[in-house]
KEDRENTOR-477555 format. One record per atom (N, C-alpha, C): residue number from 1; residue in one letter; atom name; y, z, x. Coordinates in pm, 1 decimal. Each point is the difference from the previous one (the first is absolute). Example, Ala and Ser with C-alpha at 12.3 -4.5 7.8 and 13.67 -1.06 7.14 Angstrom:
# residues 2
<1; "A"; "N"; <-569.0; 780.0; 1319.0>>
<1; "A"; "CA"; <119.0; 0.0; -89.0>>
<1; "A"; "C"; <120.0; 0.0; 90.0>>
<2; "S"; "N"; <105.0; -72.0; -35.0>>
<2; "S"; "CA"; <119.0; 6.0; 82.0>>
<2; "S"; "C"; <109.0; 73.0; -77.0>>
This chain:
# residues 81
<1; "M"; "N"; <-112.6; 15.2; 81.7>>
<1; "M"; "CA"; <110.7; -20.8; -79.9>>
<1; "M"; "C"; <162.8; 30.4; 71.3>>
<2; "S"; "N"; <76.5; -69.0; -28.6>>
<2; "S"; "CA"; <129.4; -42.1; 43.3>>
<2; "S"; "C"; <97.0; 130.8; -0.4>>
<3; "D"; "N"; <84.3; 17.5; 45.3>>
<3; "D"; "CA"; <135.9; 89.1; -38.3>>
<3; "D"; "C"; <63.7; -74.9; -146.4>>
<4; "Y"; "N"; <71.4; 83.0; -61.3>>
<4; "Y"; "CA"; <67.8; -48.8; -79.9>>
<4; "Y"; "C"; <131.6; -102.9; 21.3>>
<5; "N"; "N"; <-60.6; -107.6; 32.2>>
<5; "N"; "CA"; <109.5; -90.2; 6.3>>
<5; "N"; "C"; <31.8; -127.6; -70.0>>
<6; "L"; "N"; <-68.7; 14.3; -113.5>>
<6; "L"; "CA"; <60.8; -99.1; -68.5>>
<6; "L"; "C"; <70.3; 45.6; -173.1>>
<7; "Y"; "N"; <12.9; -100.5; -70.2>>
<7; "Y"; "CA"; <94.4; 97.5; -109.7>>
<7; "Y"; "C"; <-54.3; -69.6; -126.8>>
<8; "T"; "N"; <8.5; 131.8; -127.4>>
<8; "T"; "CA"; <-35.1; -48.1; -119.3>>
<8; "T"; "C"; <122.9; 21.0; -127.7>>
<9; "L"; "N"; <16.0; -77.3; -93.2>>
<9; "L"; "CA"; <142.0; 19.3; -88.7>>
<9; "L"; "C"; <-58.8; 33.1; -112.1>>
<10; "K"; "N"; <74.8; 115.7; -67.1>>
<10; "K"; "CA"; <-57.2; 42.0; -126.2>>
<10; "K"; "C"; <127.8; -16.2; -80.4>>
<11; "E"; "N"; <-1.2; 13.5; -127.6>>
<11; "E"; "CA"; <111.9; -14.8; -81.5>>
<11; "E"; "C"; <-31.4; 129.2; -113.8>>
<12; "N"; "N"; <84.8; 131.7; 3.2>>
<12; "N"; "CA"; <1.1; 99.3; -82.9>>
<12; "N"; "C"; <47.4; -55.1; -159.0>>
<13; "D"; "N"; <-7.2; 112.0; -77.4>>
<13; "D"; "CA"; <15.5; 6.7; -117.0>>
<13; "D"; "C"; <150.5; -36.0; -43.3>>
<14; "Q"; "N"; <114.5; 27.5; 124.1>>
<14; "Q"; "CA"; <138.5; -34.0; -43.2>>
<14; "Q"; "C"; <38.4; -162.2; 75.2>>
<15; "E"; "N"; <-135.8; -72.0; -3.3>>
<15; "E"; "CA"; <41.5; -97.7; 58.1>>
<15; "E"; "C"; <42.8; -52.2; 119.4>>
<16; "Q"; "N"; <-37.4; 107.2; 103.9>>
<16; "Q"; "CA"; <89.9; -2.0; 112.8>>
<16; "Q"; "C"; <-157.5; 7.9; 123.7>>
<17; "F"; "N"; <28.2; -51.3; 103.4>>
<17; "F"; "CA"; <-135.6; -77.4; 83.2>>
<17; "F"; "C"; <25.5; 116.7; 139.2>>
<18; "H"; "N"; <-114.0; 44.5; 13.3>>
<18; "H"; "CA"; <-9.7; 83.5; 150.4>>
<18; "H"; "C"; <-113.6; -35.9; 70.0>>
<19; "L"; "N"; <7.7; 25.3; 135.8>>
<19; "L"; "CA"; <-99.6; -39.0; 113.0>>
<19; "L"; "C"; <-55.4; 96.4; 36.8>>
<20; "F"; "N"; <-153.7; -39.2; 27.6>>
<20; "F"; "CA"; <-79.4; 81.7; 47.4>>
<20; "F"; "C"; <-51.6; -56.3; 111.7>>
<21; "K"; "N"; <-15.4; 102.8; 112.8>>
<21; "K"; "CA"; <-55.7; -16.8; 114.7>>
<21; "K"; "C"; <-162.1; -30.7; -27.9>>
<22; "S"; "N"; <-56.1; -138.5; 41.1>>
<22; "S"; "CA"; <-165.4; -39.1; -12.6>>
<22; "S"; "C"; <-20.0; -19.5; 111.8>>
<23; "R"; "N"; <-171.7; -40.5; -12.9>>
<23; "R"; "CA"; <-70.5; -31.9; 88.7>>
<23; "R"; "C"; <-100.1; -74.3; -50.5>>
<24; "R"; "N"; <-103.2; -110.7; 83.0>>
<24; "R"; "CA"; <-101.3; -75.6; -31.9>>
<24; "R"; "C"; <-113.2; 98.5; 43.9>>
<25; "E"; "N"; <-109.5; 31.7; -123.5>>
<25; "E"; "CA"; <-118.5; 58.0; 55.1>>
<25; "E"; "C"; <-99.9; -125.1; 31.5>>
<26; "L"; "N"; <-88.7; 104.5; 47.3>>
<26; "L"; "CA"; <-125.8; -121.1; 104.4>>
<26; "L"; "C"; <-39.8; -69.1; -110.8>>
<27; "D"; "N"; <-35.5; 32.7; -141.0>>
<27; "D"; "CA"; <-56.6; -47.6; -110.2>>
<27; "D"; "C"; <128.7; -146.0; -43.8>>
<28; "G"; "N"; <84.7; 10.6; 45.1>>
<28; "G"; "CA"; <133.4; -128.2; -21.8>>
<28; "G"; "C"; <49.6; 77.3; -119.9>>
<29; "S"; "N"; <-11.7; 125.4; -52.8>>
<29; "S"; "CA"; <112.6; 56.3; -122.6>>
<29; "S"; "C"; <110.8; 55.8; 83.6>>
<30; "C"; "N"; <90.7; 16.8; -99.3>>
<30; "C"; "CA"; <150.4; 42.2; 72.3>>
<30; "C"; "C"; <-10.9; 164.5; -60.8>>
<31; "S"; "N"; <53.8; 58.2; 103.7>>
<31; "S"; "CA"; <11.0; 175.0; -28.9>>
<31; "S"; "C"; <149.8; 2.4; 25.4>>
<32; "A"; "N"; <59.4; 60.2; -78.9>>
<32; "A"; "CA"; <137.4; 47.4; -35.4>>
<32; "A"; "C"; <11.0; 158.3; 17.2>>
<33; "R"; "N"; <96.6; 44.8; 73.8>>
<33; "R"; "CA"; <40.5; 151.7; -23.3>>
<33; "R"; "C"; <32.7; 47.2; -126.4>>
<34; "S"; "N"; <-38.0; 116.9; -10.7>>
<34; "S"; "CA"; <33.6; 48.7; -156.6>>
<34; "S"; "C"; <147.5; 14.7; -35.7>>
<35; "K"; "N"; <98.7; 0.9; 92.8>>
<35; "K"; "CA"; <123.3; 14.6; -38.7>>
<35; "K"; "C"; <72.7; -138.0; 92.5>>
<36; "S"; "N"; <110.5; -31.8; -90.3>>
<36; "S"; "CA"; <105.3; -106.4; 39.9>>
<36; "S"; "C"; <66.5; 37.8; 144.0>>
<37; "I"; "N"; <42.8; -67.0; 80.7>>
<37; "I"; "CA"; <79.8; 7.7; 99.0>>
<37; "I"; "C"; <90.0; 112.8; -8.8>>
<38; "C"; "N"; <92.3; -0.6; -117.1>>
<38; "C"; "CA"; <79.3; 72.6; -46.7>>
<38; "C"; "C"; <1.1; 141.3; -65.6>>
<39; "K"; "N"; <-156.3; 6.9; -21.1>>
<39; "K"; "CA"; <-70.3; 97.7; -41.0>>
<39; "K"; "C"; <36.2; 18.7; -202.8>>
<40; "K"; "N"; <44.0; -73.2; -36.3>>
<40; "K"; "CA"; <-4.0; 24.1; -134.8>>
<40; "K"; "C"; <-48.3; -54.7; -102.8>>
<41; "M"; "N"; <-105.1; -103.9; 43.9>>
<41; "M"; "CA"; <-92.0; -28.4; -87.7>>
<41; "M"; "C"; <-168.6; -3.6; 54.1>>
<42; "D"; "N"; <-62.4; 41.6; -98.1>>
<42; "D"; "CA"; <-168.4; 14.3; 23.6>>
<42; "D"; "C"; <-55.3; -104.4; -29.0>>
<43; "H"; "N"; <-103.3; -28.9; 72.0>>
<43; "H"; "CA"; <-93.5; -143.2; 11.8>>
<43; "H"; "C"; <-100.3; 29.0; -118.5>>
<44; "K"; "N"; <68.8; -28.8; -106.9>>
<44; "K"; "CA"; <-68.5; -35.2; -116.2>>
<44; "K"; "C"; <7.1; -127.5; -85.8>>
<45; "R"; "N"; <114.3; -42.2; 33.4>>
<45; "R"; "CA"; <22.9; -133.6; -89.0>>
<45; "R"; "C"; <-73.6; -125.6; 95.8>>
<46; "A"; "N"; <-14.7; -77.2; -92.3>>
<46; "A"; "CA"; <-52.4; -158.9; 48.3>>
<46; "A"; "C"; <125.1; -52.1; 94.6>>
<47; "S"; "N"; <-66.5; -93.5; 95.2>>
<47; "S"; "CA"; <104.1; -34.4; 118.1>>
<47; "S"; "C"; <21.9; -150.8; -28.3>>
<48; "K"; "N"; <151.7; 18.3; 69.1>>
<48; "K"; "CA"; <51.4; -170.8; -43.7>>
<48; "K"; "C"; <-66.4; -83.1; 102.5>>
<49; "F"; "N"; <-17.1; 65.9; 135.3>>
<49; "F"; "CA"; <-75.3; -56.8; 61.2>>
<49; "F"; "C"; <-43.6; 117.3; 136.7>>
<50; "T"; "N"; <-106.1; -26.4; 67.2>>
<50; "T"; "CA"; <-78.5; 82.8; 107.1>>
<50; "T"; "C"; <-51.1; -61.8; 131.5>>
<51; "C"; "N"; <38.2; 97.3; 66.6>>
<51; "C"; "CA"; <-51.5; -41.4; 149.6>>
<51; "C"; "C"; <67.6; -109.6; 71.0>>
<52; "K"; "N"; <121.7; 11.6; -33.1>>
<52; "K"; "CA"; <89.5; -120.0; 77.1>>
<52; "K"; "C"; <76.8; 53.4; 138.0>>
<53; "S"; "N"; <4.7; -93.3; 48.7>>
<53; "S"; "CA"; <118.6; 11.9; 155.1>>
<53; "S"; "C"; <102.9; 64.1; -40.4>>
<54; "E"; "N"; <74.1; 46.2; 124.3>>
<54; "E"; "CA"; <167.8; 32.7; -17.3>>
<54; "E"; "C"; <50.2; -106.9; -54.3>>
<55; "K"; "N"; <-28.2; -116.1; 36.0>>
<55; "K"; "CA"; <79.0; -109.9; -2.3>>
<55; "K"; "C"; <-37.5; -53.2; -131.9>>
<56; "E"; "N"; <-98.0; 5.8; -68.8>>
<56; "E"; "CA"; <-1.9; -69.3; -117.9>>
<56; "E"; "C"; <55.0; 129.5; -132.0>>
<57; "A"; "N"; <-34.0; 131.1; 46.1>>
<57; "A"; "CA"; <74.5; 82.0; -76.2>>
<57; "A"; "C"; <165.8; -17.5; 24.4>>
<58; "R"; "N"; <83.6; -41.5; 85.7>>
<58; "R"; "CA"; <108.4; -8.5; 23.8>>
<58; "R"; "C"; <29.0; -127.2; -106.4>>
<59; "L"; "N"; <-45.8; -82.2; 15.2>>
<59; "L"; "CA"; <11.6; -155.0; -88.7>>
<59; "L"; "C"; <-17.2; 58.6; -156.2>>
<60; "K"; "N"; <-117.5; 87.2; -55.8>>
<60; "K"; "CA"; <8.5; 25.3; -152.5>>
<60; "K"; "C"; <96.6; 92.1; 8.3>>
<61; "C"; "N"; <-11.3; 89.6; 47.6>>
<61; "C"; "CA"; <158.9; 129.6; -49.6>>
<61; "C"; "C"; <139.4; -107.6; -12.7>>
<62; "A"; "N"; <-16.7; -97.4; 93.0>>
<62; "A"; "CA"; <142.3; -66.2; -5.6>>
<62; "A"; "C"; <-17.1; -91.9; -126.4>>
<63; "E"; "N"; <-92.5; -56.8; -34.0>>
<63; "E"; "CA"; <-42.4; -70.1; -131.5>>
<63; "E"; "C"; <20.9; 80.5; -103.6>>
<64; "I"; "N"; <-41.4; 135.6; -6.3>>
<64; "I"; "CA"; <38.3; 75.9; -126.6>>
<64; "I"; "C"; <126.8; 57.3; -18.1>>
<65; "G"; "N"; <73.3; 40.7; 129.0>>
<65; "G"; "CA"; <109.5; 21.5; 6.1>>
<65; "G"; "C"; <42.6; 153.3; -57.3>>
<66; "K"; "N"; <102.9; 29.4; -70.5>>
<66; "K"; "CA"; <43.1; 157.4; -3.1>>
<66; "K"; "C"; <-91.7; 88.7; -76.9>>
<67; "S"; "N"; <-92.7; -50.1; -63.9>>
<67; "S"; "CA"; <-100.4; 89.3; -69.6>>
<67; "S"; "C"; <-120.9; 51.9; 100.5>>
<68; "V"; "N"; <18.1; -31.7; 178.9>>
<68; "V"; "CA"; <-56.3; 53.6; 89.3>>
<68; "V"; "C"; <38.4; 152.2; 30.2>>
<69; "C"; "N"; <-57.9; 90.1; 8.1>>
<69; "C"; "CA"; <31.3; 118.5; 69.6>>
<69; "C"; "C"; <96.9; -18.0; 106.2>>
<70; "G"; "N"; <114.5; 39.4; 23.5>>
<70; "G"; "CA"; <90.6; -28.3; 115.9>>
<70; "G"; "C"; <-86.9; 71.8; 120.2>>
<71; "T"; "N"; <-31.9; 131.6; -22.3>>
<71; "T"; "CA"; <-45.1; 59.6; 102.3>>
<71; "T"; "C"; <-149.7; -28.7; 47.0>>
<72; "C"; "N"; <-84.9; -63.5; -91.3>>
<72; "C"; "CA"; <-80.8; -67.7; 36.7>>
<72; "C"; "C"; <-2.4; -122.2; 103.8>>
<73; "V"; "N"; <94.9; -82.9; -53.7>>
<73; "V"; "CA"; <2.2; -123.4; 62.9>>
<73; "V"; "C"; <81.2; 5.4; 138.0>>
<74; "S"; "N"; <108.5; 133.7; 36.0>>
<74; "S"; "CA"; <45.8; 43.4; 123.3>>
<74; "S"; "C"; <-102.9; -36.1; 91.3>>
<75; "H"; "N"; <-116.5; 72.8; -16.9>>
<75; "H"; "CA"; <-100.4; 7.3; 75.7>>
<75; "H"; "C"; <-36.9; -96.7; 79.4>>
<76; "L"; "N"; <6.7; -150.2; -110.1>>
<76; "L"; "CA"; <-43.1; -102.2; 86.4>>
<76; "L"; "C"; <107.9; -47.9; 73.0>>
<77; "Y"; "N"; <95.7; 84.7; 22.7>>
<77; "Y"; "CA"; <102.0; -92.6; 76.7>>
<77; "Y"; "C"; <40.7; 141.5; 137.4>>
<78; "A"; "N"; <-51.1; 94.8; -33.1>>
<78; "A"; "CA"; <0.3; 115.3; 97.8>>
<78; "A"; "C"; <-41.8; -50.4; 155.8>>
<79; "D"; "N"; <86.8; 41.9; 116.2>>
<79; "D"; "CA"; <-52.5; -39.4; 119.2>>
<79; "D"; "C"; <-39.6; 168.6; 67.9>>
<80; "Y"; "N"; <-112.7; -4.9; -18.3>>
<80; "Y"; "CA"; <-71.2; 132.8; 80.6>>
<80; "Y"; "C"; <-23.0; 34.3; 126.4>>
<81; "E"; "N"; <34.5; -118.4; 71.8>>
<81; "E"; "CA"; <-2.6; -1.2; 138.3>>
<81; "E"; "C"; <68.9; 39.9; 109.3>>
């Protein structure tokens, strides 16, 4: 198994989207963390997309626009090095 270096996007009841750190399992399935990056959403809802790269997540979030949690999406642009 690899680190949680992929992303899953989920929509909450208020029609806001949140990102979850995810990873691909050995059997090919996608496993997402139980809380969104911002810690405001649980991993209970259906996904908009699963186990996508950082680049793919950036493009999808830009396509969706303002409905994506700003805290979650800012994680895609942060420079931690």
